[in-house]
N, C-alpha and C positions, 0 to 999 in steps of 0.2 A: 503493500499500500504506500509505503514512503516513496518508492520509486515513481509511482503514479503521480504523488504530489509534486515531485521534483520536476517531472516532465510537464505537468500543468503549469508550473511556475516558468519553466523554460518557455513554454508556448505563449504565455502572457507577456513575457519579456520581449518575445519576437515581434508580437502585434504592437506593443508600444514602441519598439525601436523602428518598426516599419512605418508607423504613423509620423514619428519625428523625422525620418528621412524624407518621407513624402513632403512634409511641410517645409523642409529646407532644400529641396531640390527643384531644378528647372527640368529635369530630363527623366525622372522616374516617379511613378505613383504606385504604391503597393497597397493592395487591398487584402485584408484576411477574409476567408471564405468559410463560413460556419456551416458545418453539416451535421447538425445534432447537438447534444448536450456537451458542455465543455469548451475550452478555448479552441480557436481555428488550428487546424493542423495543415491546412491547404492556404496558399497565398498566391495572388496574381499580381504579377509586376508588369506595368505598362511602361515601356521606355519610349521617349521621343527623342533619341539622339541619332546621329548619322553614323551609318555603316554601309556596307555594300550587299547587293543581291545580283544574282545573274538572271536577268530578264529572258523572256521566251525567245528572243532573237540571239541569245548568247552573249549579249553586252553585259559588262559589269557597270552598274550604275549605283549612285547613292540612294539610300532609302533611310526613312526615319521614323519607323513605328514597328516596334517589337512587342511581343506579348510572351511572358515566361510564366510557366507554373512551377511552383515549388510545393512539395509535400514532405512533411515530417512524420514518418511511420512511428508506431508506438514504441519501437526499439531504437529509435534514432540516437538516443544517448548511449546506447550500450555497444553497438556494432559499428564497424566502419561501413557506411551506407554505400550502396550502389548508386552512382551518380544519375543513372537512367531513371531510377525510381524516385530520385529527390527533385531533379530539375527536367523540365520539358520545354523547349522552345515551341510555343503554340502557334506563333506566326511572325514572320513569313517562313515557308518552308523551302525558299529559293535563296536563303542567307548564304553569302559567298564569303566564307572565312576558313582558314586552315583547321580550325578547331570546332567547326559546325557541319554537321551533315543532317539534313532534314530537321528532325526535332532533337537531335542529340548534340549536346555540347561537352567538350572535353575541357574541363576546368584546370587541368594541369595534373601531373602524376602525383598522387597522394595529397591533393589539395583538401579533399573532402573527408574529414575525420569525425568521428562521433561527436555530436554536439556543435558542429561548425554552425556559428550563428547565422541567421537570415542575412544580415546586413553585409557579412564578409562574402556570402555567395552572391548577393546583388552587385557589389562592387567588382567582383571578378568577372561576372557576366558582362557588366558595363565596359570593363576594360577590353574584354574580347569583341563584343559587338563593335566598338569604336575603333577597333584595330591599334589599341595601345599595347596590346600583347597578342602574341601568338607563339605556341610552341611547336619548335622545329618539325618534327615529323607527326603532324596532326592527323585528322580524319580525312581531310581533303587535300590531296597533293597538287591539284590544279591550282587552288586557292593560295597554298603555300608558295608555290613558285611565283604566282601573280603578285603577292606581297612582296617577295624578295626583289622582284623586278620593277616594283613601283613605289619606292620608299618616299617619294615625294607626295604621294596621295594619302599617306598614313601619318598620324591617325586621322581618321575620317571626321572626327569630331573632337575639337581640342577643349571643349567645355569640361568642367569637373562635374563629379556626380552630385556634389553638395555646392551650393552657391555660397560664396563668402558673404558673411555678415557686413552690411554697410552701417556703420554707426555714424548718424548725424546728429549734431546738437542743435535742433531747429531753434530754440530759443536764442542762442548766441547769434546765429545767422539772421534771425528776425530782428534782433535788437540793433545789429550792425546796419542792416538795411534801412530800418525805421529811424535811424539817426540816434539810437540810444547812446552808444559808447562814442561814436564820432562827434555828435553834437556836444557832448559833455567836454571832449577835449578842446573843441573850439572856445567853448565859453571860459575855459581855464587860460587859454591863450589871449583873450580879449582883455 
């Protein structure tokens, strides 16, 4: 029973972290999908970052809409998970990347350990989709050769997963524009 409580806490933490990242990102929105009692074990990540697809004419073109499913099985904290059971690229299926074939994504050798947090999985997928990363002999040899021959086109999207906080002191700016500090300096000089 204690393990179940630990797993429930893990899942609630994943949902909270997903909400925080979604609020702080311009390129990913993560939604928990609840199917029954207890916290969500399924998550849907919608990316709006640039990567590449191979269109029906065989051309490699930029694309900016990706959907990823993530599932944490009941024994996720206990065993090294099978990546194919944890992550699934739902859309598009013509993604052109050395580490992606159809719905399968290679996250890297030994990346997915028991209890790997959702946010780390999302970060790794983002780096792969945008071509910041690829692993030598991946799943798609043609895409691997293309990436090696087109380094000027990579990464496809230079944005970060999380936007940087922009801290503005509105009051100080408003006071200076409204003449607060500047007019006080004039009065002293007069």
